[in-house]
VEXLUM-408498 format. One line per 5 residues: number of its first residue (from 1); for each residue x, y, z of N, C-alpha, C. Coordinates in steps of 0.02 Angstrom, whole numbers, plus 32768, in hexadecimal, padded with zeros to 4 digits. Layout:
// VEXLUM-408498
NUM) X,Y,Z,X,Y,Z,X,Y,Z ~ ...
//
This chain:
// VEXLUM-408498
1) 7CA2,80BE,7EBB,7CBC,808A,7EE8,7CA8,8047,7ECB ~ 7CD8,8015,7EC8,7CC4,7FD6,7EB3,7C90,7FB4,7ED7 ~ 7C6B,7F85,7EBB,7C31,7F69,7EDF,7C44,7F52,7F21 ~ 7C23,7F63,7F58,7C39,7F4D,7F99,7C4F,7F8B,7FC3 ~ 7C54,7FC4,7FA7,7C6A,7FFD,7FCA,7CAF,7FFA,7FE4
6) 7CC1,8020,801D,7D04,801F,8034,7D25,7FDC,803F ~ 7CF9,7FAA,804F,7D0F,7F67,805D,7D34,7F4A,801D ~ 7D1F,7F63,7FE4,7D30,7F4D,7FA1,7D7C,7F5F,7F97 ~ 7D97,7F8C,7FC3,7DDB,7FA7,7FBE,7E09,7F82,7FEF ~ 7DEC,7F53,800F,7E14,7F24,8039,7E1A,7EE0,801E
11) 7E54,7EC4,8021,7E60,7E82,8003,7E2E,7E4C,8020 ~ 7E11,7E24,7FFB,7DE8,7DEA,800F,7E03,7DB4,7FEB ~ 7E36,7D8D,800B,7E58,7D58,7FF1,7E2B,7D1B,7FDF ~ 7DF7,7D14,8003,7DC8,7CDD,7FF3,7DA9,7CE1,7FAE ~ 7DA5,7D1F,7F94,7D85,7D27,7F53,7DB7,7D33,7F1D
16) 7DF6,7D28,7F29,7E2E,7D37,7EF6,7E4E,7CF7,7EE9 ~ 7E6E,7CEE,7EAD,7E8A,7CB3,7E97,7ED4,7CB4,7EA0 ~ 7EEB,7CCE,7ED9,7F30,7CCC,7EED,7F5F,7CFA,7EBA ~ 7F3E,7D2A,7EA1,7F64,7D54,7E6D,7FA5,7D71,7E88 ~ 7FA4,7D8A,7ECC,7FE0,7DAA,7EE1,8018,7D6F,7EEE
21) 8007,7D33,7EEC,8036,7CFB,7EF6,804F,7CE3,7EB1 ~ 8034,7D00,7E7D,8047,7CE6,7E3B,8066,7D21,7E10 ~ 8043,7D5A,7E0E,8058,7D8A,7DDE,8098,7DAA,7DEA ~ 80AB,7DBE,7E29,80E5,7DE6,7E34,8124,7DB9,7E32 ~ 8160,7DD1,7E24,81A0,7DAD,7E2B,81BA,7DB6,7E78
26) 81D7,7D83,7E8B,81F6,7D89,7ED0,8242,7D84,7EC7 ~ 8266,7DA6,7EEC,82AC,7DA0,7EEB,82C3,7D8B,7F32 ~ 82EB,7D53,7F38,82FE,7D3F,7F7C,8325,7D76,7FA3 ~ 830D,7D85,7FDE,8322,7DBF,8007,8304,7DB3,8049 ~ 830D,7DEA,8076,82F1,7DE5,80B4,82A7,7DE5,80B6
31) 8287,7DF6,807A,823E,7DFC,8077,8222,7DB9,8058 ~ 824A,7D97,802F,8231,7D57,8011,8268,7D24,8014 ~ 8253,7CE7,8022,8285,7CB0,8033,8297,7C8D,7FEF ~ 8281,7CA5,7FB7,8291,7C87,7F77,828A,7CB5,7F3C ~ 82A8,7C9D,7F07,829D,7CC0,7EC6,8260,7CA3,7EA2
36) 8236,7CCE,7E84,81FC,7CB7,7E61,81EF,7CE8,7E27 ~ 81EF,7CCB,7DEB,81E5,7CF4,7DB2,819A,7D0C,7DB0 ~ 818E,7D46,7D8D,8147,7D5F,7D88,8122,7D2B,7D5D ~ 80DF,7D26,7D74,80B4,7CF8,7D4E,80B9,7CAD,7D64 ~ 80E3,7C9E,7D95,80EA,7C5A,7DAC,80CF,7C57,7DF5
41) 80A5,7C23,7E00,808D,7C20,7E46,80C3,7C0E,7E7A ~ 80BC,7C34,7EB2,80E8,7C27,7EE7,80E2,7BDB,7F00 ~ 8115,7BBA,7F17,810D,7B75,7F29,80E0,7B69,7F67 ~ 80D4,7BA4,7F89,80A6,7B9B,7FC5,8059,7BA6,7FB2 ~ 804C,7BB4,7F71,8007,7BBD,7F65,7FEA,7B76,7F56
46) 7FB0,7B6E,7F78,7F91,7B2A,7F78,7F59,7B26,7F3C ~ 7F42,7AED,7F2D,7F11,7AE4,7EF4,7ED3,7B11,7F02 ~ 7EC2,7B1D,7F43,7E83,7B48,7F4E,7E90,7B8E,7F56 ~ 7ECC,7BA2,7F3A,7EE5,7BEA,7F37,7EF3,7C08,7F7D ~ 7EFD,7BDD,7FAC,7F12,7BF3,7FEE,7F5D,7BEB,7FFC
51) 7F77,7C19,8024,7FC1,7C10,8032,7FC7,7BD9,8069 ~ 7FF3,7BAA,805A,8002,7B71,8089,8023,7B83,80C7 ~ 8046,7BC2,80C8,8069,7BD6,8105,8054,7C19,8120 ~ 8013,7C26,8113,7FF9,7C6A,8121,8005,7C7F,816C ~ 7FFB,7C50,8196,8004,7C60,81DC,804B,7C6A,81F3
56) 807B,7C56,81CA,80C0,7C57,81DC,80ED,7C78,81AB ~ 80D0,7CAA,8181,80F6,7CC7,814C,8134,7CE8,8167 ~ 8133,7D12,819A,816D,7D30,81B3,81A1,7CFF,81C9 ~ 818E,7CD1,81EE,81BB,7C9D,820B,81E0,7C75,81CE ~ 81BC,7C6B,8199,81D5,7C45,8162,81F5,7C72,812C
61) 8200,7CB1,8138,8228,7CDD,810E,8203,7D01,80D9 ~ 81BD,7D08,80E3,8194,7D29,80AE,8175,7D69,80D0 ~ 819D,7D92,80EF,8183,7DCD,810F,815F,7DFC,80D9 ~ 8180,7DF9,809D,8165,7E27,8065,811E,7E19,8055 ~ 810A,7DDA,805C,80C3,7DC5,804D,8093,7DE4,8080
66) 80AB,7DED,80BE,807F,7E07,80F3,8070,7E52,80F0 ~ 8093,7E75,80C5,808E,7EBB,80BE,8074,7ED2,8079 ~ 8062,7EA1,8052,8049,7EAF,800D,7FFC,7EBB,8016 ~ 7FE1,7EF1,7FF3,7F9C,7EFD,7FF6,7F84,7F0F,7FB0 ~ 7F53,7EE7,7F98,7F3A,7EF3,7F52,7F00,7F22,7F54
71) 7EEB,7F39,7F8D,7EB6,7F6C,7F94,7E72,7F51,7F73 ~ 7E6D,7F0A,7F76,7E32,7EEC,7F60,7E2A,7EDE,7F0F ~ 7E6A,7EEF,7EEE,7E70,7EDF,7EAB,7E67,7E95,7E9A ~ 7E80,7E69,7EC5,7E82,7E21,7EB5,7E3C,7E04,7EAB ~ 7E10,7E17,7EDF,7DCA,7DF8,7ED4,7DA6,7E20,7E98
76) 7DB7,7E62,7E8F,7D97,7E82,7E56,7DA9,7E5E,7E10 ~ 7DEB,7E52,7E06,7DFD,7E2E,7DC9,7DE0,7DE8,7DC6 ~ 7DE4,7DC8,7E00,7DCB,7D7D,7E01,7D80,7D76,7DF7 ~ 7D5C,7D9B,7E1D,7D11,7D96,7E19,7CED,7DC3,7DEA ~ 7D09,7DF9,7DDA,7CE1,7E2C,7DB1,7CFE,7E2D,7D68
81) 7D3E,7E43,7D62,7D5E,7E48,7D21,7D5B,7E07,7CFB ~ 7D6B,7DCD,7D1D,7D69,7D8A,7CF9,7D31,7D5E,7D12 ~ 7D00,7D79,7D33,7CC0,7D5A,7D3F,7CC7,7D15,7D68 ~ 7CF9,7D17,7D92,7D00,7CD5,7DBF,7D27,7C9F,7DA0 ~ 7D40,7CAA,7D5C,7D6B,7C78,7D40,7DAD,7C7C,7D59
86) 7DD2,7C45,7D69,7E15,7C45,7D85,7E4A,7C2D,7D53 ~ 7E86,7C3F,7D5B,7EBD,7C36,7D2E,7ECF,7BE8,7D2E ~ 7EBA,7BC1,7D62,7ECF,7B7A,7D61,7EA1,7B53,7D33 ~ 7E5D,7B5E,7D43,7E30,7B37,7D1C,7E22,7B57,7CD4 ~ 7E31,7B93,7CCA,7E2B,7BB2,7C8C,7E6F,7BD1,7C7B
91) 7E9F,7BAA,7C67,7EE6,7BC3,7C5C,7EEB,7BEE,7C21 ~ 7EBA,7BF2,7BF8,7EBB,7C21,7BBC,7EB0,7C67,7BD2 ~ 7E9C,7C73,7C0E,7E95,7CBA,7C24,7ECA,7CD0,7C4F ~ 7EF8,7C9F,7C5F,7F2C,7CB2,7C92,7F59,7CEC,7C83 ~ 7F73,7CF2,7C42,7FA3,7D23,7C2F,7F80,7D68,7C36
96) 7F3F,7D6A,7C19,7F1C,7DA7,7C1F,7F08,7DBE,7C65 ~ 7EF6,7D8F,7C91,7EE6,7D9E,7CD3,7F24,7DB7,7CFA ~ 7F59,7D9A,7CEA,7F9A,7DAF,7D0D,7FAB,7DF8,7CF1 ~ 7F9F,7E0C,7CB9,7FA9,7E4C,7CA1,7F7B,7E80,7CBF ~ 7F3A,7E6D,7CCB,7F0A,7E98,7CEA,7F15,7EA6,7D31
101) 7F2A,7E78,7D58,7F32,7E81,7DA0,7F5B,7EB9,7DB7 ~ 7F99,7ECB,7D98,7FBD,7F04,7DB4,7F9D,7F44,7DA2 ~ 7F7B,7F42,7D66,7F54,7F84,7D55,7F1B,7F91,7D85 ~ 7EF5,7F59,7D90,7EBA,7F60,7DC2,7ED7,7F74,7E07 ~ 7F0C,7F5B,7E1A,7F27,7F6C,7E5E,7F36,7FB6,7E62
106) 7F54,7FD2,7E2F,7F5E,8019,7E30,7F1D,8042,7E31 ~ 7EEF,802C,7E0D,7EAF,8050,7E0F,7E8A,804D,7E54 ~ 7E91,8017,7E73,7E70,800D,7EB1,7E9B,8032,7EE8 ~ 7EDA,8035,7EE3,7F03,805D,7F07,7EEF,80A8,7F08 ~ 7EE8,80C1,7ECA,7ED4,8102,7EBC,7E91,8112,7EDA
111) 7E61,80E0,7ED4,7E1B,80E6,7EF2,7E23,80F2,7F40 ~ 7E50,80C9,7F5C,7E5E,80D1,7FA4,7E72,8115,7FB7 ~ 7EA4,812F,7F95,7EBE,8173,7FA1,7E8E,81A6,7F98 ~ 7E66,81A3,7F5F,7E34,81D2,7F57,7DFF,81D4,7F86 ~ 7DEB,819A,7F9F,7DB8,8194,7FD4,7DD3,81BA,8013
116) 7E10,81AD,8024,7E30,81C7,805D,7E3A,8217,8056 ~ 7E49,8228,801C,7E4B,8274,800E,7E0B,8299,8017 ~ 7DD6,827B,7FFC,7D94,8298,8006,7D80,829C,804E ~ 7D96,826C,8079,7D83,8268,80BC,7DA8,829E,80E1 ~ 7DDC,82B5,80CA,7E09,82EB,80E9,7DE6,832F,80DF
121) 7DBB,8335,80B0,7D91,8374,80A6,7DBE,83B2,8096 ~ 7DE5,83A7,8060,7E0F,83E3,804C,7DE4,841D,8034 ~ 7E03,8455,8029,7DDE,8496,8014,7DCA,8489,7FCF ~ 7D93,84AE,7FBA,7D79,84B0,7F74,7DAE,84D4,7F4B ~ 7DB5,84B8,7F0A,7D86,8488,7EE9,7D9A,8442,7EEA
126) 7DC6,8433,7F17,7DE6,83EB,7F18,7DB4,83B2,7F24 ~ 7D7C,83BE,7F4B,7D51,8383,7F55,7D2F,836D,7F10 ~ 7D1D,83A2,7EE6,7CF8,8392,7EA9,7D2F,836D,7E77 ~ 7D66,8387,7E79,7D9C,836C,7E4D,7DAC,8326,7E64 ~ 7DB4,8318,7EA5,7DC3,82D4,7EBD,7D89,82A5,7EB0
131) 7D49,82BC,7EB6,7D10,8290,7EAC,7D0B,8280,7E5F ~ 7D1D,82AF,7E37,7D24,82A1,7DEE,7D55,826F,7DDE ~ 7D92,8274,7E00,7DC6,8242,7DF0,7DB2,8202,7E08 ~ 7D8E,8200,7E45,7D7B,81BC,7E62,7D45,819E,7E2E ~ 7D1A,81C5,7E16,7CE7,81AC,7DE7,7D09,818D,7DA9
136) 7D36,81AF,7D8B,7D5D,8195,7D57,7D86,8157,7D61 ~ 7DA2,8156,7D9A,7DC5,8117,7DB2,7D97,80E0,7DBA ~ 7D5D,80EA,7DD6,7D2F,80B5,7DDE,7D18,809C,7D9C ~ 7D11,80CB,7D6A,7CF9,80B3,7D29,7D2E,8088,7D07 ~ 7D6D,809C,7D10,7DA6,806F,7CF3,7DAB,802F,7D13
141) 7D97,802F,7D58,7D99,7FF2,7D7D,7D69,7FBD,7D62 ~ 7D36,7FD4,7D43,7D04,7FA4,7D2C,7D0C,7F8E,7CE4 ~ 7D44,7FA3,7CC7,7D4F,7F98,7C7E,7D5F,7F4C,7C73 ~ 7D58,7F3A,7C33,7D69,7EF8,7C1E,7DB4,7EEC,7C19 ~ 7DCB,7EAF,7C17,7E14,7E99,7C1E,7E39,7EC2,7BE6
146) 7E20,7EC4,7BA8,7E47,7EE1,7B73,7E54,7F2D,7B7D ~ 7E1B,7F4D,7B98,7E24,7F95,7BA2,7E55,7FA2,7BDD ~ 7E56,7F78,7C0D,7E7F,7F84,7C46,7EC9,7F79,7C35 ~ 7ED9,7F4A,7C0B,7F22,7F40,7BF8,7F3C,7F75,7BCA ~ 7F0A,7F99,7BA8,7F21,7FCE,7B7A,7F20,8012,7B9F
151) 7F05,8012,7BDC,7F00,8051,7C05,7F47,8071,7C10 ~ 7F49,80B0,7C07,7F88,80D8,7C1A,7F84,80E6,7C65 ~ 7F8C,80B4,7C8C,7F82,80C1,7CD6,7FB2,80F0,7CF2 ~ 7FF2,80F0,7CD9,8024,811D,7CF3,800B,8168,7CF0 ~ 7FF0,817A,7CB6,7FD6,81B9,7CAD,7F9A,81CF,7CDC
156) 7F6D,819D,7CE5,7F37,81A6,7D14,7F4E,81AA,7D59 ~ 7F80,8184,7D6B,7F9E,8188,7DAE,7FBC,81CD,7DBB ~ 7FE3,81E2,7D88,8004,8225,7D8F,7FD1,825B,7DA0 ~ 7F9B,825C,7D74,7F66,828E,7D7A,7F47,828D,7DC3 ~ 7F37,824E,7DDB,7F18,824A,7E17,7F47,825C,7E4D
161) 7F88,8247,7E47,7FBA,825B,7E7E,7FBF,82A6,7E7F ~ 7FBB,82C9,7E4C,7FBF,8313,7E54,7F81,8328,7E7B ~ 7F4A,8312,7E74,7F0E,8327,7E9E,7F1D,8312,7EE6 ~ 7F35,82D6,7EF3,7F41,82C4,7F38,7F70,82EE,7F5C ~ 7FA7,8304,7F36,7FD2,8333,7F53,7FB5,8372,7F66
166) 7F8C,838F,7F3B,7F67,83CF,7F46,7F3B,83C5,7F82 ~ 7F19,838B,7F87,7EEE,837E,7FC4,7F13,837F,8002 ~ 7F50,835D,8001,7F7A,8358,803D,7F92,83A2,8052 ~ 7FAA,83C8,8022,7FBD,840B,8032,7F84,8435,804E ~ 7F4B,842B,8033,7F0F,8452,8049,7EFE,8442,8095
171) 7EF9,8404,80A4,7EE6,83F3,80EB,7F1E,8403,811D ~ 7F5A,83F9,8105,7F90,8407,8133,7F99,8455,8145 ~ 7F8E,847B,810C,7F90,84C2,8112,7F57,84E0,813B ~ 7F1A,84C1,8135,7EE1,84D1,8159,7EEA,84C2,81A6 ~ 7F0E,8490,81B5,7F1D,847C,81FB,7F59,84A4,8215
176) 7F77,84CD,81EE,7FB2,84F1,8204,7FEC,84C8,820F ~ 7FF2,848C,81EB,8025,845C,81F6,8049,844C,81B6 ~ 8059,847C,818D,8080,846D,814F,80C6,846C,8165 ~ 80DC,842F,8173,8121,8421,818E,8157,841F,8156 ~ 8190,8407,816C,81C8,83FF,8141,81BB,83D7,8106
181) 81DD,83DB,80D2,81D3,83B1,8091,8215,8380,808C ~ 81FE,8344,809A,822C,830C,8099,821A,82DC,8062 ~ 81F5,82F4,802E,81DE,82CB,7FF4,821A,82A7,7FD3 ~ 8212,8263,7FD4,8246,823A,7FB3,8288,8236,7FDC ~ 828D,8251,801A,82C9,8257,8038,82E9,8214,8052
186) 8329,820E,8050,834A,81D6,8067,8353,81D6,80B4 ~ 8328,81B7,80D6,8328,81BA,8120,8335,8173,813A ~ 8356,8149,8111,835F,8102,8126,8389,8103,8167 ~ 836F,80DE,819A,8390,80D6,81D7,839A,8116,8201 ~ 8375,814B,81EE,8386,818B,8210,8364,818C,8254
191) 8386,81AF,8282,8369,81BB,82C3,8342,81FC,82C3 ~ 82FE,81F6,82C0,82D2,822E,82B8,82AA,823D,82F8 ~ 82C5,8222,8330,829B,822E,836C,8297,8276,8384 ~ 82C5,82A0,836C,82C0,82E6,8383,82AE,8314,8346 ~ 8295,82F7,8313,8282,831A,82D8,823B,832C,82D6
196) 8225,836C,82C6,81E0,837F,82C7,81C8,836A,8283 ~ 819B,8335,8283,817D,831E,8245,8134,832A,8242 ~ 8117,8356,8270,80D0,8364,826A,80BF,838D,822C ~ 8091,8374,8203,807E,8392,81C1,80B7,838C,818D ~ 80E4,8367,8197,811B,835B,8168,8104,8339,8126
201) 8122,8346,80F1,811A,8324,80B4,8152,82ED,80B1 ~ 8136,82AB,80B7,8165,8276,80B8,8153,8249,807F ~ 8133,8262,804B,811F,823C,8010,815A,821A,7FED ~ 8157,81D7,7FED,818D,81B0,7FCB,81CF,81B1,7FF1 ~ 81D0,81C9,802C,820F,81CA,8054,8225,8180,8065
206) 8266,8179,806A,8283,8139,807B,8291,8137,80C7 ~ 8264,8118,80ED,826A,8115,8138,8276,80D1,814C ~ 829C,80AE,8124,82AA,8067,8132,82DA,8065,8172 ~ 82C1,8043,81A6,82E8,803C,81E0,82EF,807D,820A ~ 82CA,80B2,81F8,82D6,80F0,821D,82BA,80EC,8265
211) 82D0,8114,8293,82BD,8115,82D4,828D,814C,82E2 ~ 824D,813D,82E1,8217,816E,82EE,81F4,8167,832F ~ 8215,814A,835F,81FB,8142,83A1,81E4,8180,83C2 ~ 81A4,8183,83D1,818A,81BD,83F5,817B,81FA,83C9 ~ 8185,81F6,8385,817C,822C,835E,8132,823C,834B
216) 8122,827D,834F,80DE,828D,833B,80D8,8299,82F0 ~ 80B0,826E,82CD,80A7,826F,828B,8064,8286,8274 ~ 804A,82AF,82A1,8006,82D1,8290,8006,82FB,824F ~ 7FD6,82E9,8226,7FD7,830D,81E2,800F,8306,81B8 ~ 803D,82D4,81C4,8075,82C6,8197,8056,829E,815F
221) 806D,82B1,811D,8054,8286,80E6,8087,8250,80D8 ~ 806F,8215,80DE,809A,81DA,80DE,8088,81B2,809D ~ 806F,81D1,8069,8060,81B2,802D,80A2,8194,800F ~ 809E,814A,800A,80D5,812A,7FEB,8115,8127,8014 ~ 8115,8141,8050,8153,8141,807B,8167,80F5,8083
226) 81A0,80E2,807D,81BA,80A3,808F,81CB,809A,80D6 ~ 819F,8076,80FB,81A3,8074,8144,81BE,802B,8159 ~ 81D9,8007,8129,81F5,7FC9,8139,8225,7FC9,8177 ~ 821A,7FA5,81AD,823E,7FA2,81E2,8248,7FDD,820D ~ 8221,8015,8200,8228,804F,8227,8208,8046,8267
231) 822A,8068,829F,8213,8057,82E1,81E2,808D,82F6 ~ 81A3,8079,82FB,8166,80A9,830B,8152,80A6,8354 ~ 817D,8087,8384,8164,8083,83C1,8157,80C8,83E4 ~ 811C,80D3,83FA,810B,8110,841B,80FB,8147,83ED ~ 8104,8137,83A8,80F7,8172,8379,80AA,817B,8376
236) 8096,81B8,8366,8053,81CA,835B,8040,81D3,8313 ~ 8021,81A3,82F7,800C,81A3,82B1,7FC2,81AA,82A9 ~ 7F9C,81BB,82DF,7F56,81B9,82DC,7F3B,81F4,82AE ~ 7F63,8224,82A2,7F47,8256,8273,7F73,825B,8235 ~ 7F9A,8228,8225,7FBF,8225,81E5,7F96,8224,81A9
241) 7FAD,823B,816E,7F8C,823E,8135,7F9F,8207,8106 ~ 7F6C,81E6,80E7,7F80,81AF,80B6,7FAB,817A,80CC ~ 7FA2,8163,8109,7FC7,812B,8128,7FA0,80E9,811C ~ 7FBF,80B7,80FA,7F97,807A,80EE,7FAE,8046,811C ~ 7F83,8012,8121,7F8F,7FDD,8149,7FCF,7FB6,813B
246) 7FDC,7FB1,80F8,801D,7F91,80E1,8058,7FB1,80F9 ~ 8059,7FF2,80FE,8093,801B,811A,8095,8009,8165 ~ 805D,8008,8188,8063,7FF6,81CE,8080,7FB4,81D9 ~ 806A,7F84,81B2,807E,7F3C,81B5,80C9,7F39,81A9 ~ 80E2,7F62,817B,812A,7F5B,816C,8158,7F78,81A3
251) 813A,7FA1,81CD,815F,7FC2,8203,8164,7F99,8240 ~ 8182,7FB9,8273,8186,7F95,82B8,8169,7FC3,82EF ~ 8142,7FAC,831B,8126,7FD8,8352,810A,7FAB,8389 ~ 80DF,7FC9,83B1,80C1,7FA4,83EB,8080,7FC6,83FD ~ 8069,7FB4,8435,8027,7FCD,844C,802A,8016,8454
256) 8063,8035,845E,806A,807E,8468,8067,80A8,842A ~ 8065,8081,83EC,8066,80A5,83AF,801C,80BC,83A1 ~ 8013,80FB,8395,7FCC,8115,838D,7FBC,8110,8341 ~ 7F82,80EF,8338,7F6A,80E3,82F2,7F21,80FA,82EE ~ 7F0D,8111,82B1,7EC8,811E,82A8,7E9E,80E3,82AF
261) 7E5A,80EB,82C2,7E2F,80B0,82CA,7E2B,8081,828D ~ 7E33,8097,8253,7E2F,806F,8219,7E6B,803F,820E ~ 7EA1,804F,8232,7EDC,8024,822E,7EE8,7FF9,826C ~ 7F06,7FBD,8264,7F0A,7F90,829D,7F56,7F88,82AC ~ 7F63,7F77,82ED,7FA5,7F66,82FF,7FB7,7F1F,82E5
266) 7FE8,7F17,82BF,7FFA,7ED2,82A4,800D,7EA1,82DE ~ 7FFE,7E63,82D3,8011,7E31,8309,8059,7E30,8317 ~ 8085,7E39,82E6,80CD,7E31,82F0,80EA,7E6C,831B ~ 80C0,7E9F,8325,80DB,7ED5,8350,80DC,7EBF,8397 ~ 80BF,7E87,83A9,80C4,7E6A,83EF,810B,7E57,83FD
271) 8131,7E4D,83CA,817C,7E35,83D8,81A6,7E71,83E9 ~ 81D8,7E63,8413,8201,7E97,8429,8228,7EB9,83EF ~ 8239,7EFB,83F9,8259,7F22,83C4,82A0,7F28,83D7 ~ 82CF,7F14,83B0,8314,7F1F,83BB,8327,7F69,83AA ~ 835F,7F83,83C5,8375,7FC5,83B6,8377,7FD3,836B
276) 8365,800F,8353,8368,801D,830A,83AB,802A,82F4 ~ 83C4,8007,82C1,8402,8013,82A2,83FC,801F,8253 ~ 8428,8047,823B,8426,804F,81F5,8434,800A,81D3 ~ 840B,7FF1,81A5,8415,7FB2,8186,845A,7FB0,8162 ~ 847A,7F75,8162,84B9,7F6C,813F,84AA,7F6A,80F7
281) 84D9,7F89,80CE,84CE,7F87,8087,8496,7FB3,8070 ~ 848E,7FB3,802C,8458,7FE0,8015,8419,7FBD,800F ~ 83E8,7FD4,8029,83A5,7FAF,8025,8385,7FB1,7FE3 ~ 835C,7F80,7FD4,833A,7F80,7F97,8300,7FB5,7F9A ~ 8300,7FE3,7F67,82D2,8017,7F68,82A1,800E,7F37
286) 8264,801D,7F46,822A,8012,7F17,8210,8059,7F06 ~ 81F7,8062,7EC5,81DA,80A2,7EB5,81A3,80B5,7EE1 ~ 81A2,80F4,7EFC,816A,810A,7F28,8146,8142,7F0C ~ 8108,814B,7F1D,80DF,8181,7F08,80F6,81C3,7F2B ~ 8102,81F4,7F01,8119,8238,7F1C,80E9,8269,7F08
//
């Protein structure tokens, strides 16, 4: 685990140099109010690396910013990998720092999933294999910039993902809830209120705008599921597997939505929820972990 324990896998923007506001490219859409090329600072990023419209991101057309999670990679890159030097006062490190950030984010995301998988207590020999994978990921996490940019992170991610899938299958089988396989399924705008999703494999499923009101998602594997705009009012996600805060933030729900103690009900869920409709046109789809 990175220095700081589980807290190190949560974003600490006060210790980051606004990397998520600079490194990714934005495309003008319902998620972002403007086009921004990769490596260029967002116009809302202030000299102190804070967002000038942080309290009003959704109202100003930047909903995509509110659902991004670096899993603590921002502060790791800023304070550890580059020793507290920032890209503004040390422009010579900017290009390398911007290359390292997406690699570190993937490593931190894997650390989060591996930690969650161990907490599920899958059957032997998986705990030992998961612990070994976490140790190796932690080792890579502490590497120097040159090592990180040369890292074959795709291969490491593939190997870890295979372990995570086995862990998911193990705990769902043990609970007697190995449900239907909807891995990578196109469920955009689907009415799933009468669908049995307990123990279902929803890894990488497209649930954009789906109607999940009142659905029991106990032991459902939601790894990488796209929940943007999904209606979770009254749904029970307290026992869902691998559900991240970013996925919750991207969805819609209310106080009747059941969440595990580690997850919070987003502030925007206080707003009323309009009836779910299949979005017009073809939504932008992002690669999802399966």
